[in-house]
C-alpha positions in Angstrom: 0.0 0.0 0.0 1.8 3.1 -1.3 -0.3 5.4 0.8 1.3 4.1 4.0 4.7 2.9 2.6 5.5 5.9 0.4 9.0 7.1 1.4 12.5 6.6 0.3 13.3 3.9 2.9 10.3 1.9 1.7 11.4 2.3 -1.9 14.9 1.1 -1.0 13.5 -1.9 0.8 11.4 -2.8 -2.2 14.5 -2.4 -4.4 16.5 -4.7 -2.2 13.7 -7.3 -2.2 13.4 -7.1 -6.0 17.1 -8.2 -6.3 16.3 -11.7 -5.0 14.9 -14.3 -7.4 11.5 -15.8 -6.5 11.7 -19.1 -4.6 9.2 -21.0 -6.7 7.5 -18.8 -9.2 8.7 -17.4 -12.5 8.1 -13.7 -11.5 8.2 -11.6 -8.5 5.4 -9.0 -8.9 5.2 -5.8 -6.9 1.9 -4.0 -6.8 2.1 -0.4 -5.8 -1.6 0.4 -4.9 -2.3 4.1 -4.7 1.0 4.8 -6.4 0.1 8.6 -6.5 0.9 8.7 -2.8 4.6 7.8 -3.2 6.8 10.8 -2.4 9.0 12.3 -5.1 12.0 11.0 -3.2 10.4 7.5 -3.1 9.8 7.5 -6.8 13.4 8.7 -7.5 14.7 5.8 -5.4 12.6 3.4 -7.5 13.6 4.9 -10.9 16.6 2.8 -11.7 14.9 -0.5 -11.0 11.7 0.4 -12.8 13.8 1.5 -15.8 15.9 -1.7 -15.8 14.1 -4.3 -13.8 15.6 -7.8 -13.3 14.2 -10.4 -15.6 12.1 -11.9 -12.8 10.5 -8.6 -11.6 7.3 -6.9 -12.7 5.9 -3.7 -11.3 2.2 -2.8 -11.3 1.4 0.8 -10.5 -2.3 1.3 -9.5 -3.6 4.8 -9.2 -6.7 6.9 -9.6 -4.5 10.0 -10.1 -1.9 9.3 -12.7 -1.0 12.9 -13.0 0.5 12.7 -9.5 3.0 10.0 -10.5 6.2 11.7 -11.5 6.8 12.0 -15.2 10.0 9.9 -15.2 8.0 6.9 -13.8 5.0 7.5 -16.1 7.2 7.6 -19.2 8.7 4.2 -18.3 5.4 2.4 -17.7 2.2 1.8 -19.6 
């Protein structure tokens, strides 16, 4: 839930967890619900891994306010 886990420390933890391959499944999927609540610093901490994710990682950004997601993230997602 990005509304309550929206800071740079949370983003760094997600980045660290994304580095490990899944134990049994093909993909590790991270869903950022209410992504518009992530702070700009949090988005910046996620930028590199969203831009070049490991083969086993997928990100889903769910939001009702896409205009509040920073442009550098919006331009790398669809």
